[in-house]
C-alpha positions as CSV (number, residue, x, y, z in Angstrom):
1,M,-19.4,-1.5,-12.4
2,T,-17.0,-3.2,-14.5
3,Q,-14.2,-5.9,-12.7
4,R,-11.1,-3.9,-14.0
5,F,-9.4,-3.9,-10.3
6,T,-11.6,-6.3,-8.8
7,G,-8.7,-7.8,-5.8
8,K,-6.9,-4.5,-5.9
9,T,-6.6,-2.1,-2.8
10,A,-6.6,1.6,-3.6
11,L,-5.5,4.1,-1.1
12,V,-7.0,7.8,-2.0
13,T,-5.5,10.5,-0.1
14,G,-7.7,13.7,-0.6
15,G,-10.6,11.4,-1.1
16,G,-12.9,13.9,0.6
17,S,-14.1,16.2,-2.5
18,G,-12.6,16.9,-6.5
19,I,-10.2,14.9,-8.0
20,G,-9.7,12.3,-5.0
21,R,-13.5,11.9,-4.5
22,A,-14.3,11.3,-8.5
23,T,-10.6,8.8,-8.7
24,A,-11.6,6.6,-5.3
25,L,-15.4,6.2,-7.2
26,A,-14.0,5.1,-10.3
27,F,-11.6,2.7,-8.9
28,A,-14.8,0.9,-7.0
29,A,-16.6,1.2,-10.3
30,A,-13.6,-0.6,-11.8
31,G,-13.7,-3.2,-8.7
32,A,-11.2,-1.8,-6.6
33,T,-11.6,-1.9,-2.5
34,V,-11.0,1.8,-1.4
35,A,-10.0,3.7,1.7
36,V,-10.4,7.2,1.3
37,S,-8.2,9.1,3.6
38,G,-8.7,13.4,4.7
39,R,-8.5,15.1,7.4
40,R,-12.3,15.6,7.9
41,Q,-14.8,12.5,8.7
42,E,-17.8,14.0,7.3
43,P,-16.7,14.5,3.2
44,L,-14.7,11.1,3.5
45,D,-18.1,9.4,5.1
46,E,-20.3,11.3,2.1
47,T,-17.7,9.4,-0.8
48,V,-17.6,6.1,1.4
49,R,-21.9,6.4,0.8
50,L,-21.5,7.0,-2.9
51,I,-19.6,4.3,-3.3
52,E,-21.3,1.9,-1.4
53,D,-24.9,3.3,-3.1
54,A,-22.9,2.4,-6.0
55,G,-22.5,-1.3,-5.2
56,G,-18.8,-0.2,-4.3
57,K,-16.7,-1.4,-1.4
58,A,-14.6,1.8,0.9
59,I,-13.3,2.8,4.2
60,A,-12.9,6.3,5.6
61,I,-9.8,6.6,7.6
62,T,-8.9,10.4,8.7
63,A,-5.6,11.3,8.3
64,D,-3.2,14.1,7.8
65,V,-0.3,13.7,5.2
66,S,1.8,16.3,7.1
67,S,2.0,13.9,10.1
68,P,4.5,10.9,10.2
69,A,2.4,9.1,12.7
70,D,-0.9,9.8,10.8
71,V,0.2,8.2,7.2
72,E,2.3,5.4,9.0
73,R,-1.0,4.7,10.8
74,L,-3.0,5.5,7.5
75,V,-1.4,2.5,5.6
76,A,-0.9,0.0,8.5
77,A,-4.6,0.4,8.6
78,T,-5.0,0.0,5.4
79,V,-3.5,-3.2,4.6
80,A,-4.7,-4.4,8.5
81,E,-8.3,-3.7,7.1
82,L,-8.7,-4.7,3.3
83,G,-5.6,-7.3,3.8
84,G,-3.1,-5.3,1.7
85,L,-2.5,-2.3,-0.6
86,H,-1.6,-2.5,-4.5
87,I,-2.7,1.0,-5.6
88,A,-2.0,4.4,-3.9
89,F,-3.1,7.7,-5.1
90,N,-1.4,10.9,-3.3
91,N,-3.4,13.4,-3.9
92,A,-4.1,15.7,-0.9
93,G,-3.0,19.2,-1.2
94,I,-3.9,22.6,-0.8
95,L,-3.6,26.3,-2.5
96,E,-1.9,29.3,-0.3
97,A,-1.4,32.3,-3.1
98,G,0.0,35.8,-2.7
99,P,3.1,37.8,-3.5
100,L,6.0,35.8,-2.4
101,A,7.6,39.2,-0.6
102,D,4.0,38.9,1.3
103,M,3.6,35.4,1.8
104,D,4.2,35.0,5.7
105,Q,6.2,31.4,6.8
106,A,3.7,29.3,8.1
107,A,1.9,29.6,4.8
108,W,5.2,28.7,2.9
109,D,5.7,26.2,5.8
110,R,1.9,24.7,5.0
111,L,2.3,24.3,1.2
112,L,5.6,22.1,2.0
113,A,3.6,20.3,4.8
114,V,0.9,19.2,2.9
115,N,2.1,19.4,-0.7
116,L,5.7,17.6,-0.6
117,T,6.4,16.1,2.9
118,G,2.8,14.4,2.7
119,V,3.7,12.9,-0.7
120,F,7.4,12.2,0.8
121,L,6.0,10.1,4.2
122,A,3.3,8.9,1.9
123,M,5.1,7.1,-0.8
124,K,7.8,6.1,2.3
125,H,5.0,3.8,3.6
126,E,3.9,2.9,0.7
127,I,7.4,1.5,-0.9
128,S,8.0,-0.4,2.0
129,H,4.7,-2.0,2.2
130,M,4.8,-3.1,-1.9
131,R,8.4,-3.3,-1.5
132,A,7.7,-6.2,0.9
133,S,4.5,-7.5,-1.0
134,G,5.5,-8.2,-4.5
135,G,5.1,-4.3,-5.7
136,G,2.5,-2.4,-6.8
137,V,1.5,1.3,-8.4
138,I,1.7,5.0,-6.7
139,I,0.4,8.0,-8.4
140,N,1.2,11.4,-7.1
141,T,-1.0,14.5,-7.7
142,A,1.4,17.5,-9.1
143,S,0.1,20.5,-11.0
144,S,0.6,21.7,-14.5
145,L,1.7,25.0,-12.4
146,G,5.3,23.8,-11.0
147,A,7.7,21.5,-13.9
148,H,5.3,23.1,-16.7
149,M,4.5,26.8,-16.3
150,R,4.0,29.7,-13.8
151,L,2.1,32.0,-12.5
152,P,2.9,35.3,-11.1
153,F,1.4,34.9,-6.8
154,L,1.7,31.0,-7.2
155,G,4.9,30.7,-7.0
156,A,5.2,28.6,-3.4
157,Y,2.3,26.2,-4.8
158,A,4.3,26.0,-8.4
159,A,7.2,25.6,-6.3
160,T,5.8,22.3,-4.2
161,K,4.2,20.7,-7.2
162,A,7.4,20.9,-9.0
163,A,9.4,19.2,-6.4
164,V,6.9,16.6,-6.6
165,S,7.4,16.0,-10.1
166,A,11.1,15.8,-9.4
167,L,10.4,13.5,-6.6
168,T,8.0,11.0,-8.6
169,R,10.6,10.5,-11.4
170,A,13.4,10.1,-8.6
171,A,11.3,7.1,-6.8
172,A,10.6,5.8,-10.3
173,R,13.8,5.3,-11.1
174,E,14.5,3.8,-7.4
175,C,12.0,1.5,-7.5
176,I,11.1,-0.1,-10.3
177,A,13.3,-3.1,-10.0
178,D,11.5,-3.5,-6.7
179,G,8.1,-4.1,-9.1
180,I,6.9,-0.4,-7.8
181,R,5.6,1.6,-10.8
182,I,5.0,5.3,-10.0
183,N,4.3,8.5,-12.2
184,A,2.5,11.4,-11.7
185,I,-0.4,13.5,-13.1
186,S,-0.3,17.6,-13.4
187,P,-3.6,18.7,-13.6
188,G,-4.7,22.2,-14.6
189,P,-8.0,23.8,-13.8
190,M,-10.4,21.6,-12.7
191,D,-14.2,22.0,-11.9
192,T,-13.4,22.1,-8.2
193,P,-13.5,25.0,-5.5
194,M,-9.3,25.3,-5.5
195,S,-9.5,27.2,-9.0
196,L,-11.9,29.8,-8.4
197,R,-10.6,32.8,-6.8
198,P,-11.7,34.7,-3.7
199,G,-15.4,35.5,-4.5
200,E,-15.4,34.3,-8.1
201,T,-18.3,32.3,-9.4
202,E,-18.3,29.5,-11.4
203,A,-20.1,31.3,-14.5
204,D,-16.7,33.7,-13.6
205,R,-14.4,31.6,-13.7
206,A,-15.3,30.1,-17.1
207,Q,-15.2,33.2,-18.4
208,R,-12.0,34.1,-17.2
209,L,-10.4,30.5,-18.6
210,N,-12.7,30.4,-21.8
211,G,-9.6,32.7,-23.8
212,A,-6.5,31.2,-21.4
213,L,-7.1,27.5,-22.1
214,P,-7.0,26.5,-25.8
215,A,-10.0,23.7,-25.1
216,G,-12.1,26.6,-23.9
217,R,-12.7,25.0,-20.5
218,V,-12.0,23.6,-17.2
219,G,-11.4,20.0,-17.0
220,S,-13.7,17.7,-15.0
221,P,-12.4,16.0,-11.7
222,S,-13.8,12.4,-14.0
223,E,-11.4,13.6,-16.4
224,A,-8.0,13.3,-14.1
225,A,-9.5,10.2,-12.7
226,A,-9.8,8.4,-16.2
227,A,-5.9,9.7,-16.4
228,V,-5.5,8.1,-12.7
229,L,-7.0,4.6,-13.6
230,W,-5.1,3.8,-16.9
231,L,-2.0,4.8,-15.3
232,A,-2.9,2.2,-12.5
233,T,-3.6,-0.9,-15.3
234,P,-0.7,-3.4,-16.3
235,E,-1.5,-1.6,-20.4
236,A,0.6,1.3,-18.7
237,A,3.7,-0.9,-17.6
238,F,5.9,0.3,-19.5
239,T,5.2,3.8,-18.3
240,V,7.6,4.6,-15.5
241,G,8.7,7.9,-14.0
242,H,5.8,10.2,-15.9
243,D,4.4,13.4,-15.1
244,L,1.1,13.6,-17.4
245,V,-0.5,16.7,-17.7
246,I,-4.1,17.2,-18.3
247,D,-4.4,20.9,-18.5
248,G,-6.6,21.4,-21.8
249,G,-3.7,22.5,-23.9
250,A,-2.5,25.2,-21.4
251,T,1.5,24.1,-21.6
252,A,1.3,23.1,-25.1
253,L,3.4,25.6,-26.4
């Protein structure tokens, strides 16, 4: 345990697995008290258990980021139960793949609701609280697929993530004068289930990406978490409206 974020409260959406869980663990290990959120209680409870077993402090709050009422309740509960909100990592997201011509509107609507509207709703309430309480830091999860590169059959997903990147930059310009610093990360393929194709094993994925990524491997959630924590530190105080790509060189063209 370190004390880098002692006295700070961090909210992590999508905190039940992957990058969200790794980031929640990292914030807690650095001294923050963490609220983890997601749609299912059991994975959140496991994240909290891992944090507490390591000597940290955390709570779990179930919420669907596509629900305005849920997001308002989530931010209010974080502030009420933990005494404030200093850092928010808006990480919840879903992936839907397939040819655009064959994608039904329900899938399109789900992507927009979670990946884009969810970030908008979270920032809306986080900014309102931070503005009234002296500022804070917000980091959103975009993707290397979006503003940075595109692939066939992932156009809808890429569109939502490109929009997150644009929304992050616009919000950053709007809010920095209020002491609220907003940035994004854009991960490439990570060692999470989201990067596996249907029926693909981790070994299959490693073979597929070995030649596709200059780094020759997928990233680890802890590597993404390290980037989020840096963006939340005072050392990153002059970093505003940045979209930090973490993709093993895939977009380094």
